[in-house]
C-alpha positions as CSV (number, residue, x, y, z in Angstrom):
1,M,394.5,136.1,43.9
2,E,397.1,137.4,46.2
3,Q,397.1,141.2,46.9
4,S,400.4,143.0,47.4
5,N,400.7,146.1,49.6
6,G,403.9,147.2,47.9
7,P,407.5,146.9,49.0
8,I,408.2,146.1,52.6
9,Q,409.4,149.2,54.4
10,Q,411.9,149.3,57.2
11,P,410.6,150.8,60.5
12,L,411.5,154.4,61.2
13,H,414.6,154.6,63.4
14,A,414.3,157.8,65.4
15,A,414.0,159.1,68.9
16,S,410.3,158.3,69.0
17,A,411.2,154.6,68.7
18,D,414.6,154.6,70.4
19,P,415.2,157.3,73.0
20,A,418.9,156.8,72.8
21,F,418.9,157.6,69.1
22,I,420.5,161.0,68.3
23,P,421.0,161.8,64.6
24,G,424.6,162.4,63.6
25,I,426.1,160.7,66.6
26,T,427.6,157.3,66.0
27,G,428.0,154.6,68.6
28,A,431.2,153.9,70.4
29,T,433.8,151.7,68.7
30,I,436.1,149.2,70.4
31,A,439.7,150.3,70.3
32,P,442.1,147.8,68.6
33,A,444.5,145.8,70.7
34,P,448.1,147.1,70.9
35,G,449.9,146.2,67.7
36,E,446.7,145.5,65.8
37,D,445.9,147.4,62.6
38,P,442.3,148.8,62.8
39,A,442.0,148.5,59.0
40,E,442.4,144.7,59.2
41,N,439.2,144.1,61.1
42,G,437.2,146.8,59.2
43,A,437.0,149.2,62.2
44,P,437.1,152.9,61.5
45,E,440.2,154.8,62.3
46,A,440.3,156.5,65.7
47,F,440.7,160.2,65.7
48,G,442.9,160.1,68.8
49,T,443.7,158.1,71.9
50,P,442.9,159.3,75.4
51,E,446.6,160.1,75.9
52,D,446.4,162.4,72.8
53,E,443.3,164.2,74.0
54,A,444.4,164.8,77.6
55,P,445.2,168.5,78.2
56,E,448.6,169.4,79.5
57,T,448.3,170.9,82.9
58,G,452.0,171.7,83.5
59,A,451.7,170.2,87.0
60,P,454.4,167.8,88.2
61,E,453.4,164.1,88.2
62,G,453.1,163.8,92.0
63,A,450.9,166.9,92.3
64,A,447.7,165.0,91.7
65,E,448.5,162.7,94.6
66,E,448.9,165.6,97.0
67,A,445.4,167.0,96.4
68,P,442.6,166.0,98.8
69,E,440.6,163.1,97.6
70,D,437.1,164.6,98.1
71,A,437.1,168.3,97.4
72,D,433.3,168.6,97.8
73,T,433.5,167.9,101.5
74,A,436.1,170.6,102.1
75,A,433.8,173.6,103.0
76,P,434.8,176.8,104.6
77,A,434.5,176.6,108.4
78,D,433.8,180.3,109.0
79,G,430.1,180.2,108.0
80,P,427.0,178.1,108.1
81,V,426.8,175.0,106.0
82,F,423.6,173.1,105.0
83,E,423.8,169.5,104.1
84,A,420.9,167.0,103.6
85,A,421.1,163.6,102.1
86,D,419.3,160.4,101.6
87,R,420.2,157.1,99.9
88,R,419.8,158.7,96.4
89,G,420.2,162.5,96.7
90,R,422.3,165.1,98.3
91,I,422.1,168.9,98.8
92,V,425.0,171.0,100.0
93,A,424.9,174.7,100.4
94,D,427.9,176.7,101.8
95,A,430.0,179.8,101.0
96,E,430.8,178.5,97.5
97,G,427.2,177.9,96.4
98,V,424.7,175.1,96.1
99,R,425.5,171.6,94.9
100,L,422.7,169.1,94.0
101,S,423.3,165.4,93.3
102,F,420.9,162.6,92.6
103,D,422.2,159.2,91.7
104,E,425.0,159.8,89.2
105,E,423.8,163.2,88.1
106,A,425.2,166.4,89.8
107,C,425.1,170.1,89.3
108,E,426.5,173.0,91.2
109,F,425.7,176.7,91.3
110,R,427.7,179.6,92.5
111,W,425.8,182.2,94.4
112,D,426.0,184.7,91.5
113,E,424.3,182.1,89.2
114,I,421.3,181.7,91.5
115,A,418.1,183.9,91.2
116,A,416.2,182.1,93.9
117,V,416.2,179.1,96.2
118,E,412.9,177.6,97.2
119,S,412.2,174.9,99.7
120,E,409.1,173.1,100.7
121,K,408.1,170.2,102.7
122,G,405.7,167.6,101.5
123,R,402.1,167.7,102.6
124,F,402.3,164.1,103.8
125,G,405.3,162.2,104.8
126,K,409.0,163.1,105.1
127,R,409.8,164.6,101.7
128,F,411.8,167.9,101.5
129,T,412.2,169.6,98.1
130,V,414.7,172.3,97.3
131,T,414.5,174.1,94.0
132,V,417.3,176.3,92.6
133,H,416.1,178.9,90.1
134,T,418.6,180.5,87.7
135,P,418.3,184.0,86.1
136,D,417.6,182.4,82.7
137,R,414.3,181.0,84.0
138,R,415.3,177.5,84.6
139,W,414.8,175.6,87.7
140,Y,416.5,172.5,89.2
141,P,414.5,170.7,91.9
142,I,415.7,167.8,94.1
143,E,413.7,165.8,96.6
144,I,415.2,164.4,99.7
145,I,413.5,162.0,102.2
146,A,414.1,162.9,105.8
147,P,414.8,160.3,108.4
148,D,411.8,161.7,110.4
149,R,409.3,164.6,110.2
150,G,411.3,166.6,112.7
151,G,414.4,166.4,110.4
152,I,412.6,168.6,107.9
153,A,412.2,171.4,110.3
154,V,415.9,171.2,111.2
155,W,416.8,171.2,107.5
156,E,414.6,174.3,106.8
157,T,416.3,176.2,109.7
158,E,419.8,175.3,108.5
159,L,419.0,176.2,104.9
160,D,417.6,179.5,105.9
161,A,420.7,180.3,107.9
162,V,422.9,179.6,104.8
163,L,420.7,181.6,102.5
164,D,420.7,184.6,105.0
165,A,424.5,184.4,105.2
166,Y,425.5,184.0,101.5
167,F,422.6,184.7,99.2
168,D,422.2,188.3,98.1
169,D,418.7,188.6,96.6
170,A,419.3,192.3,95.8
171,S,421.2,191.5,92.6
């Protein structure tokens, strides 16, 4: 006699099984080719095209070409600047604030958004960690590998000079 365990159930599709799963968000759809009707191939209608969603800036068409290509490297020359980078991460601190980037992720903080900046060197090796603390009790650490152990001492000195010049810890 064959014993049945009931109906076969589908596996649970949730973030525990698929980290990319977010309830309520649908996947990307492929835009139809020009002149093709999306209803013909069963694709849902698009809410707008990128041209429809682009905000009007009011700037002339040639204005974007006149802007410098890399605005992050344009730092004020009248004060100290700290910059440390390795093959994956980068830290820049200047008069504008602190910018952290690691692989494709990046964040930037103005000086009025920072509660504290903490730095530490690794006990062994050439790792230098900078952590930016915000007033809402969040922290953003980044770890950079120095080319040599002496590089960490130079980085600490340069970072201290920038913090002394721009960071007002009295607020």
